[in-house]
Steps between C-alpha positions, in 0.01 A plus 500: 500500500536130594369222281309211654733210429568174678824447689635271229411760239715783393559834669517558873479826692875473560556470125303818448700685762821387332369615163412842639860533619620398154268754337630775725862410423435499125318835518792647692747378237279628217484843664862541393398453136227749430283527194747732325759221521268270301393779263862572409575132443194472279614797293855369461398132465732439794513210745449558876836353596524671839144410596542136402830481687347639818195272471735202462720602791191539718407141418174583327581357157628177653203461728380177335841329514523256794718598795725202427610683185533842659150631432226611735292185459174692475190415302325645200259677737788713628651542153169639375509763773849609394410551134167662583671762715751583226212559258299700752800725565509596131788270414527235231556151646516351150865600500577224749196282565635205301788476747235356731317250285747381236722349767205276593577290192848433639370441852233250397666330203872562528753238599671521838807634325302767314322617814824518696675685219234759424254561783740643763644741245154604383406562863801723571476683168827386348300320229186635334247253360212709370428391145263232371544429126180335379303722257578485127391736222310237299333310785425756770307337785479168313800380698479135397556602137826688557774442244831588671690169493769361731692214341711272721862489386715307744540704818307798370167594348517723193215749483364681195188712478347827615318640805317830545379718789762358732549752778809601699745291296744790495478524879523132587781248534290187453188416302262204489440393139227273365591328175385202297715187535278264304349564156128574500424188296666280765329635810250280684283797603502877453703571814759231425841576352573835666795548734610776736857624532696738718686737268801693627450826313851620582640224280216477249466859376728544204569126481186378329249728669416846365285737706303779334306746722139577406386862501164478677253727677593346837848511652504123552847437353363243255710352221503269202740208528667326207663160558753387242645164602537614862677230704345434842674247727286187545536541877287815465192297409235594756290201599452210258560514128176537299305587818581869522141612452426406862810691615364814337139452608598458864642852492209655315249475785742686725560758227129564451432536871794735555405717204143507626637642825683767302172589330331535839782735594450699181125524563554619856753752371239642261231503769732674748595757239146565381360526854764749607450713190120489533528629856740781412386618157243780533276596207184710528591570864486137609736200495429289195482194724173635637340427165354151466613490137858511631473306826292207373758379244768517769283301738421244231869454423565452870237224522633325187856519628420359842313209340797429272737521797306225677541272198872575486527414867306178454718394206820572696370303797425198283841523332677511836296202619617312187136458401360520148471867410488527121148642489563736790830623354333574168198670658723706727703624207193583289301672775796699630605608151145615426482688831831680442414596142160637600649681799759659273231622263303634798809679630552670164136611491529638853809704414365619166757663275772486765500120474693502172782706647801282571556700818186342647636148430155359419559440131817299572326278751206457264733381224667258739178345629348476150751227419329259736189481287710297255798367698621269633177342380212663316150531641364280220726211594400533865133486404568196281678331790212564740243385245678172430661406831252644750166509321558180300415665168648374170850619418476804273833460320 
């Protein structure tokens, strides 16, 4: 399938051929990590260390880092293909996806010294930057109201506060932290007074930062963080003081588009699984897939997924062209998350009672894809964004 786009627009036939080669390479790598590998990790709450190492060594997790810093210098279009294929193989890209998009904050807002110090090591895997510390227990998605405070004290900032649902902290060397640097009563506007920092977790944990894992239904390695006068060197300020909200927002469009691609992969996984089972499972002397009551839901999921995939592609193209893509990133995430959730439900219905057996892997994947109805942004906030910023309706909150 080739889109009708102008030559100055986004994706060429050559790009698509390159992406197909990338997809094939990722599928080949994933073949070495079958569904039982992910099932066992889910049961033990383990981290896919070997898989992440091999993905890094193959250059996939550093694909968005420019070649000048040792990365592949690819675009979000290609990155989406990588994460989609991991999901479609039955794997869980959430274990490493932030390694792709968190570094964008350093790339776009870091100083020359920060980029030179961190990006090459992230690209070769000797440093892991895959945690974004934004969400707090009392503010949730109301990011501009967060309370964690970073107070300047000479050559350091001293941080106190709490974060929650921060993933992969225990499996990362660095973390990007958003904290308040100006009291709420002094800010000029809601987004003023927030600053972003690069936190070296190897020094911070046990020296002002306490990490507490959260026991959750998804093996997403999420934790609560407690900051007690944690000292962060002032040189680790990312971007300008008090203007960290933009640092974070620049990474969120990429995050939403990449996670949307994962959801497309999940949906295609469920469709592949349901179609194969419907062809093979014989009841009343006929394959169940011959029944319209079974085949129609599969076909409907396929149509919904392909439509969502086009929106993901469009959002990635806009992002790579450095065009405005907030609406498209949000729509891609919402439509793909809906498609994957509905495809998962369809897959369970197709398999009947066997679907709840862990040996069939469906229930694990369903739990994983359910998260994206509420994270990294909820459907309600996406609808509010579209209503206000696209449809010019009054702000609802």
